[in-house]
Every structure is written in structure tokens, then in C-alpha cells.
C-alpha positions as CSV (number, residue, x, y, z in Angstrom):
1,M,-4.6,33.9,-33.0
2,A,-4.4,32.1,-36.3
3,A,-7.2,29.7,-37.1
4,G,-6.5,26.3,-35.6
5,A,-3.7,27.6,-33.4
6,E,-3.8,26.6,-29.7
7,E,-2.0,28.3,-26.9
8,A,0.1,25.8,-24.9
9,A,-1.2,25.2,-21.4
10,P,1.0,26.7,-18.7
11,S,3.3,24.2,-16.9
12,A,3.1,23.6,-13.2
13,R,6.1,25.8,-12.6
14,E,4.6,28.6,-14.7
15,R,1.4,28.4,-12.6
16,E,3.4,28.5,-9.4
17,A,5.3,31.6,-10.6
18,A,2.0,33.3,-11.5
19,L,0.7,32.6,-8.0
20,L,3.7,34.1,-6.4
21,V,3.7,37.2,-8.6
22,G,0.1,37.8,-8.0
23,S,0.5,37.3,-4.3
24,V,3.3,39.9,-3.7
25,L,1.5,42.4,-5.9
26,G,-1.4,42.2,-3.4
27,G,-2.0,43.4,0.1
28,T,0.9,41.8,2.0
29,P,2.7,43.0,5.1
30,M,5.8,44.1,3.2
31,L,5.3,47.9,3.7
32,D,4.4,47.4,7.4
33,D,7.7,45.5,7.7
34,L,9.6,48.3,6.1
35,R,8.0,50.9,8.3
36,S,8.8,48.9,11.4
37,L,12.4,48.4,10.4
38,V,13.0,52.0,9.5
39,D,10.9,53.7,12.2
40,E,11.2,51.3,15.2
41,V,14.7,49.9,14.7
42,G,16.1,52.8,12.8
43,G,19.7,53.2,11.4
44,R,21.5,49.9,11.9
45,A,25.3,50.4,11.7
46,T,27.0,47.0,12.2
47,G,28.2,46.7,15.8
48,S,25.5,49.0,17.2
49,E,22.7,48.1,19.5
50,A,20.2,48.9,16.8
51,N,21.9,46.4,14.5
52,R,21.7,43.7,17.1
53,R,18.0,44.5,17.4
54,S,17.6,44.2,13.7
55,V,18.9,40.6,13.7
56,E,16.2,39.7,16.2
57,W,13.6,41.7,14.3
58,A,14.4,39.7,11.1
59,L,14.4,36.3,12.8
60,E,11.0,37.1,14.3
61,R,9.6,38.1,10.9
62,F,10.8,34.9,9.2
63,R,9.6,32.7,12.0
64,A,6.2,34.3,12.2
65,A,5.8,33.5,8.5
66,G,6.6,29.8,9.2
67,V,10.0,30.1,7.4
68,T,13.0,28.4,8.9
69,A,15.6,31.0,9.9
70,R,18.9,31.2,11.7
71,A,21.5,33.7,12.6
72,E,25.0,32.9,11.2
73,A,28.0,34.4,12.9
74,F,30.9,36.0,11.0
75,R,33.9,38.1,12.0
76,M,34.1,41.8,11.5
77,P,37.7,43.1,11.4
78,M,37.1,46.4,13.2
79,L,34.5,48.2,15.2
80,W,33.7,51.7,14.0
81,L,30.8,53.9,15.3
82,E,30.3,57.6,15.7
83,R,29.2,58.8,19.1
84,S,29.3,62.5,18.3
85,A,30.9,64.9,15.8
86,S,31.2,68.7,15.9
87,A,33.4,71.4,14.4
88,T,34.2,75.1,14.7
89,V,35.6,77.3,12.0
90,Q,37.2,80.5,13.2
91,G,39.4,83.4,12.0
92,Q,39.8,87.0,12.7
93,G,36.3,88.3,13.3
94,V,34.8,85.0,12.2
95,R,33.4,82.0,14.2
96,F,30.8,79.5,13.2
97,A,29.9,75.9,13.8
98,P,28.8,74.0,10.7
99,R,27.4,70.5,11.2
100,V,29.8,67.7,10.4
101,A,29.8,63.9,10.2
102,A,32.8,61.6,10.7
103,M,33.6,59.5,7.7
104,P,33.6,55.8,8.4
105,F,37.1,54.7,9.5
106,S,38.1,58.3,10.4
107,T,40.2,58.4,13.5
108,A,39.0,60.0,16.7
109,T,40.3,63.3,17.9
110,P,41.7,64.1,21.4
111,K,39.2,65.2,23.9
112,G,38.5,68.9,23.2
113,G,39.1,68.3,19.5
114,Q,42.0,68.7,17.1
115,S,42.8,72.1,15.6
116,A,44.7,72.9,12.4
117,P,44.6,75.4,9.6
118,L,41.7,75.0,7.2
119,V,42.9,75.4,3.6
120,D,41.2,75.5,0.2
121,A,42.1,72.3,-1.6
122,G,39.9,73.0,-4.6
123,R,38.7,69.8,-6.2
124,G,41.7,67.8,-4.8
125,T,43.3,67.4,-8.2
126,E,47.0,67.1,-8.7
127,A,47.1,70.7,-9.8
128,D,45.3,71.8,-6.6
129,Y,47.9,70.0,-4.5
130,K,50.7,71.5,-6.5
131,R,49.2,74.9,-5.9
132,L,49.0,74.2,-2.1
133,G,52.5,73.0,-1.8
134,A,53.8,73.0,1.7
135,R,50.6,74.6,3.1
136,A,48.9,71.2,2.9
137,R,51.2,69.7,5.5
138,G,49.5,69.6,8.9
139,A,46.3,71.3,7.6
140,F,42.7,70.2,7.2
141,L,42.1,70.2,3.4
142,L,38.6,71.5,2.4
143,V,37.6,69.8,-0.9
144,E,34.8,71.3,-3.1
145,T,32.2,68.9,-4.6
146,D,29.4,68.9,-7.1
147,E,25.9,68.4,-5.8
148,L,25.0,64.7,-6.1
149,R,22.1,64.1,-8.4
150,D,22.2,60.4,-9.5
151,V,23.9,57.1,-9.1
152,D,26.5,57.9,-11.8
153,G,27.6,60.8,-9.6
154,L,27.8,58.6,-6.6
155,F,30.2,56.2,-8.3
156,R,32.2,59.2,-9.6
157,E,32.5,60.3,-5.9
158,Y,33.9,56.9,-4.9
159,N,36.4,56.9,-7.7
160,E,37.6,60.4,-7.2
161,A,38.0,60.0,-3.5
162,V,40.8,57.5,-4.0
163,G,43.0,60.1,-5.7
164,I,42.0,63.0,-3.5
165,E,42.8,61.1,-0.3
166,S,46.0,59.4,-1.5
167,R,47.3,62.9,-2.5
168,A,46.3,64.3,0.8
169,F,48.0,61.6,2.8
170,A,51.1,61.9,0.7
171,A,51.1,65.7,1.3
172,G,51.0,65.1,5.1
173,A,47.6,66.7,5.6
174,A,46.1,66.6,9.1
175,G,42.8,65.4,7.5
176,V,40.3,65.9,4.7
177,V,37.0,67.8,5.0
178,Y,34.6,67.2,2.1
179,M,32.0,69.8,1.2
180,G,28.7,67.8,1.6
181,S,27.4,66.8,-1.8
182,R,23.8,66.1,-0.8
183,P,21.1,68.7,-1.3
184,G,19.3,70.3,1.6
185,N,22.5,70.3,3.8
186,H,21.9,66.6,4.6
187,L,24.9,64.9,6.2
188,Y,25.9,61.4,5.2
189,R,28.5,58.7,5.7
190,H,31.1,58.2,2.9
191,S,33.9,55.7,3.8
192,V,37.5,56.7,3.8
193,S,39.0,55.1,0.7
194,V,41.7,53.2,2.6
195,G,39.2,51.9,5.1
196,E,40.7,50.5,8.4
197,K,44.2,51.6,7.4
198,N,43.3,55.2,7.8
199,T,45.3,57.3,10.4
200,R,43.6,60.7,10.2
201,P,40.4,62.6,11.1
202,M,38.2,62.7,8.0
203,L,34.9,64.6,7.8
204,V,31.9,65.6,5.7
205,M,30.8,69.2,6.3
206,E,27.2,70.4,5.6
207,R,27.2,72.0,2.1
208,D,26.3,75.6,3.0
209,G,28.8,75.7,5.8
210,A,31.6,74.4,3.5
211,K,30.6,77.0,0.9
212,R,30.8,79.7,3.5
213,A,34.3,78.6,4.5
214,L,35.5,78.4,0.9
215,R,34.2,82.0,0.2
216,L,36.1,83.2,3.2
217,L,39.3,81.4,2.2
218,R,39.0,82.6,-1.3
219,A,38.6,86.2,-0.1
220,G,41.9,85.8,1.7
221,K,40.7,85.1,5.3
222,A,42.9,82.7,7.3
223,L,40.8,80.0,9.0
224,T,41.3,77.3,11.6
225,L,39.2,74.3,12.0
226,N,38.7,72.5,15.3
227,A,37.2,69.1,14.8
228,A,35.9,67.0,17.8
229,L,35.2,63.4,16.8
230,D,34.1,61.0,19.6
231,L,34.2,57.5,18.1
232,Q,33.7,54.0,19.4
233,T,36.4,51.8,17.9
234,G,37.9,48.5,18.5
235,G,39.4,45.3,17.1
236,P,37.8,42.3,15.6
237,Y,34.4,41.2,16.9
238,E,31.6,38.8,15.9
239,T,28.2,39.7,14.5
240,K,25.5,37.9,12.5
241,N,23.8,37.5,9.2
242,V,20.2,36.3,9.1
243,I,19.4,33.4,6.7
244,G,15.8,32.3,6.0
245,E,15.5,29.0,4.1
246,I,13.0,27.1,2.1
247,R,14.6,23.7,1.4
248,G,14.5,22.3,-2.1
249,T,12.6,19.1,-2.9
250,T,14.5,17.3,-5.6
251,R,17.8,19.2,-5.6
252,P,18.2,20.4,-2.0
253,D,22.0,20.6,-2.2
254,E,21.8,23.1,-5.0
255,V,21.3,26.6,-3.6
256,V,19.9,29.9,-4.9
257,V,20.8,32.9,-2.6
258,L,18.7,36.0,-2.6
259,G,20.4,38.8,-0.7
260,A,19.9,42.3,0.6
261,H,21.8,43.9,3.5
262,L,20.3,44.4,6.9
263,D,22.8,46.9,8.1
264,S,22.7,50.6,7.2
265,W,24.5,53.7,8.3
266,D,23.0,55.5,11.3
267,L,22.1,59.1,10.2
268,G,18.8,58.1,8.6
269,G,16.5,55.1,8.9
270,G,18.1,53.1,6.0
271,A,15.0,52.7,3.9
272,L,16.6,52.9,0.5
273,D,19.9,51.4,1.6
274,N,18.7,48.8,2.1
275,G,15.6,48.2,4.3
276,A,13.2,48.2,1.4
277,N,14.8,45.2,-0.2
278,V,15.2,43.4,3.2
279,A,11.4,43.8,3.6
280,M,10.9,42.5,0.0
281,L,12.9,39.3,0.6
282,I,11.1,38.6,3.8
283,D,7.8,39.0,2.0
284,L,8.8,36.7,-0.8
285,A,9.7,34.0,1.7
286,R,6.4,34.6,3.5
287,Q,4.3,34.3,0.4
288,M,6.1,31.2,-0.9
289,Q,5.4,29.6,2.5
290,R,1.8,30.8,2.6
291,L,1.1,29.4,-0.9
292,G,2.9,26.1,-0.1
293,L,5.3,26.5,-3.0
294,K,8.0,23.9,-3.1
295,P,11.2,24.8,-5.1
296,A,13.4,22.2,-6.6
297,R,16.6,23.9,-5.3
298,T,17.0,25.3,-1.8
299,L,16.2,29.0,-1.6
300,R,18.2,31.1,1.0
301,F,17.0,34.5,1.8
302,A,20.2,36.2,3.1
303,L,20.0,39.4,5.1
304,W,23.6,40.4,5.3
305,N,25.4,42.5,7.9
306,G,28.7,44.3,7.6
307,E,27.9,45.4,4.0
308,E,28.5,49.1,4.5
309,Q,31.8,48.5,6.2
310,G,33.4,46.3,3.5
311,M,30.8,43.6,2.5
312,H,32.0,41.4,5.3
313,G,28.7,39.5,5.9
314,S,28.5,38.0,2.5
315,A,32.3,37.3,2.6
316,G,31.7,35.5,5.9
317,Y,29.0,33.4,4.3
318,T,31.3,32.3,1.4
319,R,33.8,31.2,4.0
320,T,31.3,29.4,6.3
321,H,29.7,27.7,3.3
322,A,32.9,27.2,1.2
323,A,32.3,23.4,0.9
324,E,28.8,24.1,-0.6
325,L,29.7,26.7,-3.2
326,D,30.0,24.2,-6.1
327,G,26.3,23.6,-5.6
328,H,25.3,27.3,-5.6
329,A,23.3,28.0,-8.8
330,M,23.0,31.7,-8.4
331,A,23.5,34.6,-5.8
332,L,21.5,37.7,-6.2
333,S,22.0,41.1,-4.6
334,V,19.2,43.8,-4.6
335,D,20.8,47.0,-3.3
336,I,19.9,50.1,-5.3
337,G,17.0,51.4,-3.3
338,C,13.4,51.5,-4.5
339,G,13.8,52.4,-8.1
340,R,12.1,50.2,-10.7
341,I,14.1,47.1,-11.7
342,T,15.1,47.4,-15.3
343,G,17.1,44.2,-15.6
344,F,20.2,42.6,-14.0
345,Y,23.9,42.9,-14.0
346,T,25.3,39.5,-14.9
347,N,28.8,40.4,-13.9
348,G,30.9,39.0,-16.8
349,R,29.0,35.7,-17.3
350,P,27.5,35.8,-20.8
351,P,25.8,32.4,-20.5
352,L,23.8,33.8,-17.5
353,V,21.9,36.3,-19.7
354,P,19.6,33.8,-21.4
355,L,18.9,32.1,-18.0
356,V,17.8,35.5,-16.6
357,D,15.6,36.1,-19.6
358,K,14.0,32.7,-19.1
359,A,13.4,33.3,-15.4
360,L,11.7,36.7,-16.1
361,K,9.3,35.3,-18.7
362,P,6.3,35.3,-16.3
363,V,6.8,39.1,-15.7
364,E,7.8,40.2,-19.1
365,G,4.7,42.5,-19.1
366,L,6.4,44.5,-16.3
367,G,9.5,45.1,-18.4
368,P,11.2,45.6,-20.7
369,F,14.2,44.1,-19.0
370,T,17.8,44.4,-20.3
371,Q,20.7,42.4,-18.8
372,V,24.0,44.2,-18.6
373,D,27.0,41.8,-18.7
374,V,29.7,43.8,-17.0
375,P,31.2,43.1,-13.5
376,V,30.2,45.4,-10.7
377,V,31.8,45.9,-7.3
378,G,30.2,47.6,-4.3
379,T,27.6,45.2,-2.9
380,D,27.1,41.6,-1.7
381,N,27.4,39.8,-5.1
382,Y,31.2,40.6,-4.8
383,D,32.5,37.6,-2.9
384,F,30.3,35.2,-4.9
385,M,31.8,36.6,-8.0
386,L,35.3,36.2,-6.6
387,N,34.4,32.6,-5.7
388,G,33.2,31.7,-9.2
389,V,29.5,31.5,-8.3
390,A,27.0,32.9,-11.0
391,N,25.9,36.2,-9.5
392,L,23.4,39.0,-10.3
393,I,22.7,42.5,-9.1
394,A,19.3,44.1,-9.7
395,N,19.8,47.1,-12.0
396,Q,17.4,49.8,-10.9
397,E,16.3,53.3,-11.9
398,A,17.9,55.9,-9.8
399,A,14.7,57.3,-8.4
400,T,15.6,59.1,-5.2
401,Y,18.6,56.8,-4.4
402,G,21.7,59.0,-5.2
403,P,20.9,62.3,-3.3
404,N,19.7,60.3,-0.2
405,Y,22.5,57.7,-0.2
406,H,23.8,57.1,3.3
407,A,22.1,60.4,4.3
408,R,19.9,61.7,7.0
409,S,17.1,61.8,4.5
410,D,17.1,58.1,3.8
411,E,13.7,57.5,5.5
412,F,10.5,55.6,4.7
413,E,9.0,58.3,2.5
414,Q,11.8,57.7,-0.1
415,C,10.2,54.5,-1.3
416,D,7.2,54.3,-3.7
417,A,4.9,51.4,-2.6
418,R,3.8,50.5,-6.1
419,T,7.3,50.3,-7.4
420,L,8.5,48.2,-4.5
421,R,5.7,45.7,-5.0
422,T,6.5,45.5,-8.7
423,N,10.1,44.9,-7.9
424,A,9.0,42.1,-5.5
425,A,7.2,40.5,-8.4
426,V,10.2,40.7,-10.6
427,V,12.6,39.3,-8.0
428,G,10.0,36.6,-7.2
429,S,9.8,35.5,-10.8
430,L,13.6,35.5,-11.0
431,A,14.0,33.5,-7.8
432,W,11.4,30.9,-8.7
433,G,12.9,30.5,-12.2
434,F,16.4,29.8,-10.9
435,A,15.0,27.6,-8.1
436,T,13.1,25.4,-10.6
437,M,14.9,25.5,-14.0
438,D,17.1,22.5,-15.1
439,E,20.0,24.7,-16.2
440,K,22.9,25.5,-13.8
441,L,26.1,27.2,-14.7
442,P,29.3,25.6,-13.4
443,R,31.4,27.4,-10.8
444,Q,34.3,29.3,-12.3
445,S,37.9,28.3,-11.6
446,R,40.4,30.8,-10.1
447,A,42.0,31.1,-13.5
448,E,38.6,32.1,-15.1
449,I,38.1,34.7,-12.3
450,E,41.6,36.1,-12.8
451,S,40.8,36.4,-16.6
452,L,37.7,38.4,-15.7
453,V,39.7,40.7,-13.4
454,N,42.4,41.2,-16.1
455,S,40.1,41.8,-19.0
456,T,37.7,44.3,-17.4
457,D,37.8,47.3,-15.1
458,L,37.3,45.0,-12.1
459,A,40.7,45.8,-10.6
460,Q,40.0,49.6,-10.7
461,Q,36.7,49.0,-9.0
462,M,38.2,46.8,-6.3
463,K,40.8,49.4,-5.5
464,A,38.1,52.1,-5.3
465,F,36.3,50.0,-2.7
466,D,39.5,49.1,-0.8
467,V,39.2,45.3,-1.5
468,W,42.0,44.8,-3.9
469,D,44.7,43.9,-1.4
470,E,42.5,41.1,0.0
471,W,42.2,39.6,-3.5
472,T,45.9,39.8,-4.2
473,N,47.0,38.4,-0.9
474,G,44.6,35.5,-1.1
475,T,42.4,36.3,1.9
476,R,39.3,36.9,-0.2
477,G,38.1,35.0,-3.3
478,R,38.6,31.5,-4.6
479,S,42.0,29.9,-3.8
480,P,44.2,28.7,-6.7
481,E,43.5,25.1,-7.6
482,R,45.9,22.7,-6.2
483,Q,48.2,21.0,-8.6
484,A,48.4,17.3,-8.5
485,T,51.7,15.9,-7.2
486,P,53.5,13.8,-9.8
487,G,53.0,10.1,-9.1
488,A,50.2,10.8,-6.5
489,R,47.0,8.8,-6.6
């Protein structure tokens, strides 16, 4: 320090942020909460009994910490759960039973299963379908995949599935069978690209079994697949988000939402996706309450349901709280597992970048942090973005996320405790910064949101996640502003 220079004393808010950061880095119950959620409650598909237990579990955790909490109902458009799934591949002198999983929104098969020829669809490209020609009609199409190694590969899977499946449907296929892309023969859930509109059995087959089938087919062996999918399906029903709240002192009608999704798929325990970040948000609320910290704005710790089946819980929140959205200062989603947070997606809002930088100042030593100003679809920031609310997604290192995504292997051991605590400190600093800073970005108009859609790849992403039609038909996102009637007062 130069002679005569003095370091400015920290402000009250800086001291509060330091207290919070230090607290979550210490010996809190966060990991015990994660272990309980993953091992005791387990996989939590929306609509299941385990999911209903998880709502009560979360309410108990908030209330034990002295944090006000409530369950908020919202509507799910369709019930989809797998009871059981099995398959048999057979041909002359060949019979084996690879493990399979139904893809979410697959249709059920008749009792005893559905049989059809199993044919080699290559990678599912246009050239592959042209090669198949009429053989695709009425057949199960076996699609070869690369082994998934990272998050980039995961998004590539989502994007490629749209074309693969649309071509299969146009060809009149009985259904699609994907070679499992996860290492170790782990099964996983990967939603059908058209969601609830799907009309066919759709499956993932364990990788080694699918490779065996492809070798046989490519050696000239004719094969038949019998798929038996017993599913629990139904129409619209009601389920619940969990909202913990610490009310603001001087600006209580302005709201900062911190979100992670409580639901998971059911093959594993849902630690990476997204139990770890549920436990983190509960712990942040607990430590704020324990320290007696009082935010200026209201902090809502939102544990969403229905995320895996179309991000319906956060969509339900934006409808329930539509009259309050002008007052929402920021909505955060943390949903990329347990990898180190490297910054935040600011989703096409350049003025948000310096505000994030400011909020992260107390934890700059845990960085560096880089903000990425591109819009991202696929998690619970989405409906806030389409409603014009400033929104963020934590950008995280891949760590073990990709290969274990929605898979049987998504268990407690996938999360590194030290990294999870460091992430809690980063999110805590961000949350406290937005809950106490003077700045607040205005809510965007419908026209501004449309401009973002038209000037980026948002439309392509929305189609890949089967949410484009809801935007275009006006059932999701901010409504067009009403035009004043001439002469009206």
C-alpha cells in the first residue's frame, strides 16, 4: 500500500456478505440434507409418491431453520411415470434381453409387449432414412450414438434428437430405440422431442446390448424387438413447488428469486440434477436466518417441481405471481450439477453483466468469474426470460454432470463437498448483492423479448426443448401490451 493510503472500511452490506460467505463455507448441515434427499427420498419424478414426499421434506427443512415456507400449487399438463420396461431381441438362433428404459412421453405397449422388426437406422440422418426406405415403416429403428462425455455432447444429443425423431415419425416407424450414450451401460431418461404429443413407444437400450444388436444387423441377421412398457399416464393434475421466503425490510415488494428444481428422474437419486443445488439453497436460507441477516428486497428460495417434464413449476410461478413480476429484480437458476461455478449466463441482457460483477465482488478470490451474455433454454430461468424478468443461470464446470445426466449413476458420490460449499458461497454473495443493491433492471416488454428471440438462436433452442409452440400461441411468456383505445381515458 502506498504511503498515506488507507483502505476504505467495509460497508454494512459488505460485512453481511462476508458473514454469509464464511458461514456456508463452514460446517453446516448442507451435505447431510443432500444425503437425506438422495438416499432417503430418492429419485423424485413429478407425480410420484417420492416427489410428494420431497415437498414435505423441503418444507420441514425450511421450517426447522426458522424460514417461512409454503407449498404453491400449479398445474401439470400430463402424468407420465414408468412402472416397468423390458425388451427381447430375437432372430434365427439369437435371443437376448438387453435392459431398456422408456423415454419420457413414450406411449405404453399392449400387455405382453409390442413386436416389430428391429432395423439399423445408423445415426438417424437423412441419408440413413433414405437408405432404409420402406423398411422403416412399422419397424423399431435402432439409432447409434457416441458415448456422452460432457455437457456439449448433451446439448448435441438434444438438438440431434429433434431431426432423428421427426424423420422417424414421417417414415411411419413403430418407434425409436437409442443406443445408450452413457458409459458403464447406465440407463437414463431422455425426453421424446415432441413431448406429450408423442404417439409411439420410445426407448433407450443399454449401450452394450445395442452394440450387439447392431453387429448382428450389420452381419445380415434379421431381428425382431419385443418391447414391453408399463407406464402410468393420465391427464392434467396438480402438484406443488416449495417457496422459502425471507421478507425484505425496505423494499419488500421487490423480489429476488433463487431457484433449483426439486424433481428429478427416477433411475438414480438425483444428486447432480438437481438435489445438490436444492440443498445449497436451503442452507443459504438457513444461514441467513441464523445470522439474522435482513435483505432490503425479499428473497425467495424456489424449489421447483415439473422441471424435467417441461419446466412447468417455474412457469406456474410466473402465472401465479404475474401481478408481481414488474417488481422482480432477478431470477436465478442453478442446475448444472456440482461443478465449480465459473460465472453466469445473463441471457441476452448486457446491462445485467456489471450488476453480476458487482454482486460477486465479495467472492472474487474464488474466481475468476466470466459472465456469458447469451440466452439459454433448458432450465427454470426460461419463463422468467420470456416474461421479461432479468434472469441468470449459473455456468458450471462439467465435472461429472454429462455422463451421469438423468442416469442410474446420479447418486450422492457424484458431488464434491468442497466444490459444493464454494458454490454456495458464490451464490450467497450473488443473492445478497442483488437483494441489497440499489440498481434494478426494468422488466422487458413483449417487443423486447421478441427481438431477443429473433436476433439469437433462442427459437432453435425452444424447438429443441418442445416449448416453441407455447410461445407462438401465447400460452407461455409475456402477453403483448394492450394498445390504448383512441379517445379512451
